[in-house]
C-alpha positions as CSV (number, residue, x, y, z in Angstrom):
1,M,0.0,0.0,0.0
2,A,2.9,2.4,0.8
3,D,4.3,1.8,-2.7
4,K,1.0,2.7,-4.3
5,L,0.8,5.9,-2.2
6,K,4.4,6.8,-3.1
7,F,3.7,6.2,-6.8
8,A,0.6,8.3,-6.7
9,L,2.6,11.1,-5.0
10,A,5.2,10.8,-7.8
11,V,2.5,11.1,-10.5
12,L,1.0,14.1,-8.7
13,L,4.5,15.8,-8.5
14,L,4.9,15.2,-12.3
15,V,1.5,16.6,-13.0
16,A,2.3,19.6,-10.7
17,G,5.5,20.3,-12.7
18,I,3.6,20.2,-16.0
19,A,0.8,22.4,-14.5
20,G,3.5,24.8,-13.3
21,F,4.6,25.2,-16.9
22,Y,1.2,26.5,-17.9
23,L,0.5,28.4,-14.7
24,L,3.7,30.4,-15.2
25,A,2.8,31.5,-18.7
26,E,3.7,35.1,-17.9
27,Q,7.1,34.2,-16.5
28,A,10.4,33.6,-18.4
29,M,10.7,30.4,-20.3
30,I,13.6,29.2,-18.1
31,L,11.3,29.3,-15.0
32,R,8.6,27.3,-16.9
33,V,11.1,24.7,-18.0
34,L,12.6,24.5,-14.5
35,S,9.1,23.9,-13.2
36,V,8.8,20.8,-15.4
37,L,12.3,19.6,-14.6
38,A,11.8,20.0,-10.9
39,G,8.5,18.1,-11.0
40,A,10.0,15.3,-13.1
41,G,13.1,15.1,-10.8
42,L,11.0,15.0,-7.6
43,A,8.7,12.4,-9.2
44,A,11.7,10.3,-10.1
45,A,13.1,10.6,-6.6
46,V,9.8,9.5,-5.0
47,A,9.3,6.8,-7.5
48,W,12.8,5.4,-6.9
49,Q,11.7,4.8,-3.3
50,T,9.1,2.2,-4.3
51,E,9.9,-1.4,-5.1
52,P,8.7,-1.2,-8.7
53,G,10.8,2.0,-9.1
54,R,13.9,0.3,-7.8
55,Q,13.3,-2.6,-10.2
56,F,12.8,-0.1,-13.1
57,F,16.0,1.8,-12.3
58,G,17.9,-1.5,-12.0
59,F,16.5,-2.6,-15.4
60,A,17.5,0.8,-16.9
61,K,21.1,0.3,-15.5
62,E,21.3,-3.2,-17.0
63,A,20.0,-2.0,-20.4
64,T,22.7,0.8,-20.4
65,T,25.3,-1.8,-19.7
66,E,24.1,-4.0,-22.5
67,A,23.9,-1.1,-24.9
68,K,27.6,-0.5,-24.2
69,K,28.4,-4.0,-25.4
70,V,27.0,-3.4,-28.8
71,V,29.5,-3.4,-31.7
72,W,28.6,-0.5,-33.8
73,P,29.5,-0.5,-37.6
74,S,32.3,1.6,-38.8
75,R,31.8,4.7,-40.9
76,K,32.9,2.8,-44.0
77,E,30.4,0.0,-43.4
78,T,27.6,2.5,-42.7
79,V,28.3,4.4,-45.9
80,Q,28.5,1.2,-48.0
81,T,25.2,-0.1,-46.5
82,T,23.5,3.2,-47.1
83,G,24.7,3.2,-50.7
84,L,23.3,-0.3,-51.2
85,V,20.0,0.8,-49.8
86,F,19.8,3.8,-52.1
87,A,20.8,1.7,-55.1
88,F,18.1,-0.9,-54.3
89,V,15.5,1.9,-53.9
90,V,16.4,3.3,-57.3
91,V,16.2,-0.1,-59.0
92,M,12.9,-0.9,-57.4
93,A,11.5,2.5,-58.4
94,L,12.6,1.9,-62.0
95,F,11.1,-1.6,-61.9
96,L,7.8,-0.4,-60.5
97,W,7.6,2.5,-63.0
98,L,8.2,0.2,-65.9
99,T,5.6,-2.3,-64.6
100,D,3.1,0.5,-64.1
101,K,3.7,1.9,-67.7
102,G,3.6,-1.6,-69.1
103,L,0.2,-2.4,-67.4
104,E,-1.1,1.0,-68.5
105,W,-0.2,0.3,-72.1
106,V,-1.7,-3.2,-72.0
107,L,-5.0,-2.1,-70.3
108,Y,-5.6,1.3,-72.1
109,D,-4.2,0.6,-75.5
110,L,-4.6,-3.2,-76.1
111,V,-7.6,-4.2,-73.9
112,L,-9.8,-1.1,-73.9
113,G,-8.5,0.5,-77.1
114,W,-8.3,4.0,-75.5
115,R,-5.6,6.3,-76.7
116,Q,-3.9,8.6,-74.3
117,S,-2.6,11.9,-75.6
């Protein structure tokens, strides 16, 4: 029950931060943004005190650790792959255009006998 109350408080703090952004409409933008950031920061701090919050932050930490293990392609590999994708798109566009014009010719000129000008 305590976790649910803490989580509800965290949601209220987040909503209060967002509401502060709109209530401070006449103030400088920096104050409005700080209102949202303060609400989000306080909400995160309160949510971290709940068991689901600790599990979530543990999961986020593990996800960051796993993302660091990813082997990213080099610049050369990225450029080559991008070039292949562009070439494939051009070939497919040409193929689809030729197919469209061929079907148009078959349907309009041969089957229906219409002449396009």
